[in-house]
N, C-alpha and C positions, 0 to 999 in steps of 0.2 A: 262114748271115751271120758272116763270120769276124772277127780282132780289126783286120785294115786296113779292114772297111767300117765297122766300128763308129768306128776313128778318123777317117774319111772324112766321117764322120756329123758329129763334134762338130767336126772343123775346119770344116765348112760352115757351121753355126750360129756358130763364135766370129768368121768371117768376116763373117758376116753382121751381128754385133754390132758389129765392127769399122766395117764398112760404112755402115751405118742410124743407129745411136745414136752410134756417136765412140767407144767403152769400148776402149781399151787393153789390153795384156798378151799375155805368152805363149803360152795356150792358152784354150780356156773354164773351164777350173777358177778361172784366176786373174783373167778377163774377169766372172765372176758375181763373186766375190771384191770385187773393185771398183767394180763398177757396175751388178752385179746389180736394184739397187731400182728401175731406168730400167723393168723388165719387172714387168707383173702377176704377182701371184700364183701364178698357176695356169703362166702360162707358163716363169717364173724356176724352181719347182719341176721342169718338164717338163724345162728346160736343168741341172738340178742332175743329176738322174736320167741324163741323158746323159753327162753328164762323167763323172759316178760310173761308169758303164757303159764309159765310153772307159779311163779308167783300171784296172777288172779286165780289161779285153780282155788285156792286156799278158800275163796270168797265164792260159797254157791251163788248168788248172782251174777259174780261175774265170770264162773265157771260156764253157764248158759250162754253167754256175748260172744264166749272164743268160736273162731273158725278152727273148729279140728281138725277137718283135709289139711289146713293149710301149717296147723300146727304138726302134723303128719307128715306134709311135704319136708317142711324146715327140717326136721328130727331126721326123715334120709336122704337131704342132701350132708346134714354135718356127720351122720353114720359115713355115710359114702364117701366124703372126703378123709375123715378122720382113721377109718377102718386099716386103707393099706399104707397107714405108714406107720414104714417099721425103721428101724435104724439103718438096716442095708439101705432103703430106698433113700433116707435122710442123706447120706453117705454119698451114693452114688448119685446123687443129685449136687450135693456140692464139688465132687471131683470135675463131674460135667459142666458144672458152673464156672470154676477153675480154668479148666481146658479151652474153652471158650474163649474169657477173657484172655489167654495167653494167645490162642491164636488169632485175635482180633489184634492185639499189639504187635503181632509178630507181621501180620498183613498190612497196616498201618505204617510201620517202620519201612518196610520194604517199598511200600510205594513213595514213600518218601525219599529214600536212598535213590530210586530210580530217578524220583522229580528231581533231585539235585545233579545227577548226573547229568542227565537232560540238558537243563538249566548250565551245567558250566560247561558245554559240550565235550563232555568224555563220551556220551552214547549217541 
């Protein structure tokens, strides 16, 4: 794996982040700095590893020190997470989150009403 392929991996992840999550920036490192909190912790760590590897790949001595299998695994994890995220999946996730929160609020409210009715002796 050469420096070009490591840089291509970083560019692909950066493009997916811009396309799927609307993160702006010049490269992967800047996109992570600006909006990395939108990613889960594990994926953010993998993307940071990939960004660091892309920076090190420019120096031939540091390129030889990279764990190429680990970089490839980080790339695969990032692409696996970012590829299926489309607008429909994000909207569906948001709707499910709102429905779950509303359902929980209804259950808690009903339990409190029943508890007050039992406490007051009406049930």
